[in-house]
N, C-alpha and C positions, 0 to 999 in steps of 0.2 A: 104340594105348594106350586102355584102357577109359575111359568117362566116369566122372566123379566119382560116388560113391554119393550118392543123394538121401535126405534125412531131412526129413520134414514135421513141423512142430510147431504146436501151438495157441499163438499168440503171447501170448494173455492168461494161459494157464496157465504159460507159460514165464516171463512177467514175475513172476507170483506166486511161482513156485518152479522155477528152471531145473534143479535138481540131478537129479531123476529122468531127464529127457531126456538130460542130459549123461552120466550114468552109462551109459545104454543106448548112446549114441554111442561112448563109450570101449570098450565091450564088443564092439560090432559093427563100426562104421566110424568110427574116431577122426578121420578126415578126410572130411568129407561136405558136400555142397551143401544149404543150407537155403533153399528157394524163398521162404519168408515174409519173409526179410530180404535176399534176393538176394545171398548171400555164402556162401563156403566156410568152415566152422568147423573149426579145428584144435584138438583136444580133449585130446590126451595131453601130459603134461608135458614129456617129453624132446624131442618134435617141436617144441613151442613154443620151448623153450630153444634149440634148434638154429636154427630158422627165423628167430627174432627177430634173431639176430646176422648173418644173411645179408641185409644191406640192399641188396645188388646185385639181389636178386630180390624179397624181401619188403620193399618200399620204404615208407617213411613219407611220401614225397612223393605227395600225393593232391590234385591241383588241383581236382577235382570232388567231393572228400570233404566231408561235412557240416561238419566242424570248420573246414576252410579256407574254405569258402564263407561260413559264418556268422560266423567270428571272425577271419579273416585267417590268413596262413601263419606260424604261430609255429614255434619251434625243434623242437617235437614233430613237425611235419610237414615236417621237413628231414632230410637225411642227410649224411654225410661232413663236409667242412670247413664247409659252411654251418651245419650243426647244431652242430658242435664249437665254432666261433667264438662263437656266441651263448651256448652253455652256459658257456664260459670267462668270458665277459663278466659273467655274473650270479653266478659262483661266490663272489665276496666276500659276497654276500647270504645264500647258502644252504649254505655249507660246514659240515661237522661242527664246526669250531672256532667259527665265528660262531654256530651254533645253541646251542652249549654256553656260550660266554663272553659272548654279547650278548643273544640272544633268550630264553634260559631265564629269566633274572631278570625280564624284562619280561612274559613270559607268566605267571610266577608272581604278579606284582602284579595282573594282570587276573583270574586265577583267584580270588585272595583277595577281590577286590571283588565278584565275582559270588556267591561262597559267602556272604559277609556280607549280601548283598542278599536272598538267598533262604532263609537258614537259619531265619527266623522263620515261614516259610510252612507248614512241617511236611509238606507234600505238594505234588505237581505233576508236570508232564511235563518231565523232565530233558533230553529231546531239544531242546526249545525254550528252557527256562529256563537250562540250563547248556551243553550241547554246542554248540548253534547260536550262542549269544552268545559263548562263549569262542573258538570257531574264528573267528568273524567279527572280533572285536576283535583277535585276534592277526594275522589276515590284513591288516587295515587297516595295521598297523605294517609288516609284511613287504613289502606292495606299495607303501606310501607313500601310499595313498589314505585318509588319516586324515579327510578331509572326507566320507566315506561313512558312513552309519549302519549298524549291524550288521544291521538288518532288510533294508536295501537290498542289502548285501553278500550276504546269504543268498538274496535274491530273484533277483539277477542271476546268481549262480552256478547256482542250480537251473534258471533259464531257459535258460542256455547248455547245461547238462548234458542237459536235456530236448531241446533242439534238436539236439545232437550225437548223440543216440540215437534220433532221429525217423526211423527207417528205413522207416516206413510212409507218410511224406510228408504228415503232417497239417499243413495250412496255418496253422491257428491257433497251433500250437506254433512253427512257423517264424517267424511274425510276432511272437510274444511274445519269442522269442530275439533278434530284431532290436531290439526295444525295449530289451532288457537290455544289448546291446552298445553301443547309443547312449548309455545312461546311464553306462557305464564310460568311454567317450570324453569325455563331458562332465566327469566327475570328474577324469580325467587332465589335461584342459585347465586346469581350475581349480588344479591342484597344481603344474604345471610351473614357473611363475615362483617359487613358494615353495621348491621343491626346488633350483632353481638357486642360491639364496642360502643354503641350509642343507643341506649334504651330510650324508647319514647312510648306514646300511646297507640302506636299503630298495631294492627292485628298481627302482623308478622312478629313484632317485638313481644307482644303480650303472649302469643302462643309459644314462642321460644322460652320465655320466662316460666310458662306453665308446663314446660317439658313435654309438649305434644310431639308426637313422632313426625318425621319428615312427611310421611304419607298423610297424616292428619292435617298438617299445615298446608300442604299442597291442595288437598280436597276442599278445605274451608276457605282458603284464599280464592279458589275458583268459584266457590259458592258466593262469596262476597262480591266478586266481580260480575258474575252472571246476573245477580239481582241489584247490585249497587251502582251499576252504570245505566243500563237501558231503562230501568223503571224510574229512577229520578229524572233521567233525561226526558223520558216521555211524559212524566207528570209535570215537569217544569214547562215544557212546550205546550202541553195540553191545557194547563192552567192559564197560560198567557192567552191562548186561543179563546178559551171560555170567557175570560174577563172581557176581551174585546168583542167577541161574537155576540155575547148576551148583553152588551152595554153596561158592564158592571164597574168600569174603571174608576169613575168618579166616586161611587159608593165605597169601593175598596180603599181608595186613597183617603177618603174622609174618615172611615171607621177603622182602618188598619186591621181588617179582619181577613188577612191572608190565609190563616190557618183554616178558616171556615171554607174559603175557596178551595183549598187543597183537599179537604175532607169530602166536600160535595163532588168535586171533580173525580176523585178516586172511587166514590160510590157510583157515580153516573157512568164513568168510562174506565172501568177497572184496568189499570196497567198490568196487574197480575190477574189474569182471567180465570185461572183454575190451579188447583194443586192436586197431584196424583197420590193415590194410596193403593196398597195391595191388601186384599183380604187375608188375614192371618189364620182364620178358622171359619168353618161353616157357621152361618149366622142368618137369622131372619129379622128383617127390619121393615116395619110397615107393610107386612104381608108380601115382601119381596125376598126371595131366597138368594143369598150370596154364598158362593163356594170358595173354599180356600184357594188362593192364587188368582182370584178374579182381580182385574184392574178396575179401579174406580177413580173418576175425576170429580172432585169437589168444585163445582162451578161457582166461584166467587162472583163472577160477572153477573150471573143469573140471580144469586142471592141478594145482591145489592140493588136489584130492580124488582124484587118480590113485592107484588101489589098488596099482599097481606101485611106487609111490614112498613112499606113506604107508599104513601098516597101519591097518585100521579107520578109513579116511579120513573117513567120515561122522560119526565121534565127535569130540567136543571133549575134548582131553586136554592139560591145562596143562603137563605135563612133556614134551611131544612135542619131538623134534628138528625144528625148522622151517627148518633151514639150506637145504633144497632147495625151500622155498616161493618162488614168484615173484610174490608179491602186489605188489611194486614193479617188476615186469618184469625184464628181463635184457638184457645187451649194452649198446650205446651209448645206448639210450633208457631205461636204468634211471632210475627216477623221480628227477629233480633235487631234489625237495623231501623226499626220504626222511628226511634228518637232522632237518629242521625238524619234520616230522610226528611222528617218534619222540620228539623232545624235548618237544613240546607235549603229547603223549598219555601217554607212559610216565613222564616225569620231572615233569610238572606236573599235567595234568588229572585223572588217575586217583588218584595218591597224595593230592593235596590234597582231593579230594571225599570219599574214604573216611575220611581222617583227621578231617575236619570233621563227618562224619555217620556215627558209629559204629553207629547203629541203622538205617541205610539198608536198605530192603527193597522188593521189588516189591509192587504192590497186588494183582495177581492173575496168577499164572504162565501162565494159559491165554489171556490176552487180547492177547498181543504178536504182531505180525505183521511180516514183512519183505517188501520189494517191490523189483523191478527185476532186470534181468539184465546189462545193460551196466554199470550202476552199481547197487549194492544197499545198502539200509539198512533199519533198523527204522523203522516208521511212527509210533510214539509210545512213550514210556517213562514211564508213570505210576508214581511211587514215593512212598513215605512215609519220613520221616526224623525 
């Protein structure tokens, strides 16, 4: 069996914009080993969709993986019954029904307060003023860590995300991530006694009711924060930018199709760019040999621009059929927080902001940049309203 094709990348360029490299990978070798991250990238949509479901080979259990080492073994790093049992335990907190009937109103109240606070400013960076604050305040309620400030919620989330994508082994990033996880544990400890006497729909409350261990609670709260802050934050800001940059504001206000904006944005500029796996047993797939212990990256960002699935895939098209997009993953590890994210962004954050600021516009269309490949978002969002 031949060795995996090798694809070298400039990691700095890849971080600034991974899409040119990913396009070339799909065209030449959609399954290739990338020495700079010491992993095999799977880049075409159909292979990712198939392999992600084959957990006997493409395992989420990664004892030496960055997320497990830095944050503990959460349910995202488990398979089979271990994963399913923890997922079932938290379902009360994150189900579509709970998102719609419980969280939506609370998220709306938060959005209204932020809008009222910033509307007199006339201009500013909506990434920090709106997207970051809204996401963090909502996540405080969902996790149960209402004792954490929104600034600290954003700090610890970003610190963990940077740590989990630190494939070059930067020690400073690793140490900062450790500082962030310790902060979360401190906040959990402060809230446990209060939660025991006041049950609610929060993850902390639900996991305590489900008799999860302290280590399970800690690891899964960290998981919720790592994905529940930066990804909604970046998606809210990115969707605002897309609506304004592509001249879609009037169409969106008229048709109220914010969910379609959210889905197309997440296809086009995947906030979650990839998901790692570890090969559990020797395996051959599409004439490529995988060895037990190999590290594999399922490149969602590439899958969502696969030309074989999405015509003119590099173009942003509001009316596109996004049903085959896998921005929330696929199979048993489909994002548990998908309903909450969609509720927060499509039903609250976007319609409330654009209704409140009908004159909203970008300061300068040429000044906006995106960054990241494992996780990707806009770096600032200066607007006027």
